[in-house]
C-alpha positions, 0 to 999 in steps of 0.5 A: 723328524717332519717340520711342523707348519706354523706361523713361525715357520712360515716366517723363517720361510718367507725370508728365504722364499721371497728372494729365491729364483726359482719361487719369484719367477715361477710365481709360487705364491700363486699355487698351492701350497704357496710356501713353507714346502718342507712342511707342506709338500712340492708345489702343484705348478706343472711348469715350474722351472728351476732357477735356483734354490735357497733352502739349504741356506734356510734355519729351518733345513738346519734345524730339522737336518733337511738335505737335497733342497729344492722343497718347491719341486721335491719332499725333502729328505731328512739326514 
């Protein structure tokens, strides 16, 4: 099931992406798609360096059965 790009999901996303080391240190909010990567796709930033991942703990990942994490770098996999 594809994750809907909704204001509700964005609010949940902010709780998990905001403190994420990869998100913060790479300033992913400044580059499309900014956040909610599980619905919008990976960042367009070419030099993004992974520093950690909060995706597996996110309510959205659990609700939609997503696996793999690192959605800012890779499209989500569905269970």
